[in-house]
C-alpha positions as CSV (number, residue, x, y, z in Angstrom):
1,M,0.0,0.0,0.0
2,I,2.7,2.5,1.0
3,R,4.9,1.3,-1.9
4,S,2.2,2.0,-4.4
5,R,2.0,5.6,-3.2
6,A,5.8,6.1,-2.9
7,I,6.6,5.5,-6.6
8,P,4.3,8.2,-8.0
9,L,5.5,10.6,-5.3
10,M,9.1,9.9,-6.2
11,L,8.3,10.5,-9.9
12,L,6.5,13.8,-9.0
13,V,9.5,15.0,-7.0
14,A,11.9,14.0,-9.8
15,L,9.9,15.9,-12.4
16,T,9.3,19.1,-10.3
17,C,12.8,19.2,-8.8
18,P,15.4,17.9,-11.3
19,S,18.3,19.0,-9.1
20,V,17.2,16.5,-6.4
21,M,18.9,13.2,-7.1
22,A,19.4,10.2,-5.0
23,Q,23.0,9.3,-4.2
24,V,23.7,6.1,-6.1
25,S,27.3,5.4,-5.2
26,P,29.0,5.8,-1.8
27,K,31.5,8.6,-1.3
28,P,35.0,7.5,-0.5
29,E,35.4,10.0,2.3
30,T,32.4,8.7,4.3
31,F,32.8,4.9,3.6
32,S,35.7,2.6,4.4
33,G,36.4,-1.0,3.4
34,I,36.0,-3.7,6.1
35,H,36.7,-6.9,4.1
36,R,36.8,-8.6,0.7
37,K,35.5,-11.9,-0.6
38,E,37.2,-14.1,-3.1
39,S,35.5,-14.9,-6.3
40,V,33.2,-17.9,-6.3
41,R,32.0,-19.8,-9.4
42,G,33.1,-17.1,-11.8
43,R,31.6,-14.2,-9.9
44,P,33.9,-11.1,-9.4
45,E,35.7,-10.5,-6.2
46,T,33.8,-8.1,-3.9
47,A,34.6,-5.7,-1.1
48,T,32.2,-4.6,1.6
49,V,32.3,-0.9,2.7
50,T,30.6,0.8,5.6
51,D,29.9,4.2,7.0
52,G,29.2,2.8,10.4
53,K,25.4,2.5,9.8
54,S,25.0,0.8,6.5
55,F,27.0,-1.7,4.4
56,I,27.5,-1.7,0.6
57,Q,29.0,-4.5,-1.4
58,L,31.1,-3.4,-4.4
59,T,33.1,-5.3,-7.0
60,E,36.9,-5.0,-6.9
61,Q,36.9,-2.7,-9.9
62,E,34.3,-0.4,-8.3
63,Y,36.2,-0.3,-5.0
64,R,39.5,0.6,-6.8
65,A,37.9,3.2,-9.0
66,G,36.1,4.8,-6.1
67,G,39.3,5.5,-4.2
68,F,38.2,3.9,-0.9
69,W,40.5,3.4,2.1
70,P,42.3,1.1,2.9
71,P,43.8,-0.1,-0.4
72,Y,42.1,-3.3,-1.7
73,E,45.2,-5.4,-1.2
74,T,45.3,-4.8,2.5
75,L,41.7,-5.7,3.3
76,P,41.2,-9.0,5.2
77,T,39.9,-11.7,2.9
78,I,36.9,-13.9,3.7
79,V,37.1,-17.3,2.1
80,V,33.9,-19.3,1.8
81,R,34.2,-23.0,0.9
82,R,31.1,-25.2,0.8
83,L,31.3,-29.0,0.8
84,P,29.3,-30.9,-1.8
85,V,26.0,-32.3,-0.6
86,R,26.1,-36.1,-0.1
87,G,23.1,-38.3,-0.5
88,P,21.8,-40.5,2.3
89,V,23.5,-43.8,2.9
90,P,21.3,-46.9,2.6
91,N,20.7,-48.8,5.8
92,N,22.3,-52.0,4.5
93,L,25.6,-50.2,4.0
94,K,25.9,-48.5,7.4
């Protein structure tokens, strides 16, 4: 109900006040990197940045291009490894 009202309201504000724009990308001076994740299954490596209240996940290229601190190479790396799922063992083989 609220969402159905919010979209037309946002469009109305955008049309009447073109100078009012939402911030799409985080500013390097307010956000800092906290960790990075290695690529999994062909996905790009990512870095998580925070301003103390919210978190944003960026690709490695976006992090480097944005000029965030600390440098990408010095961020601690989170490695996620998942084991393959094994089927149930039949009772006669236990």
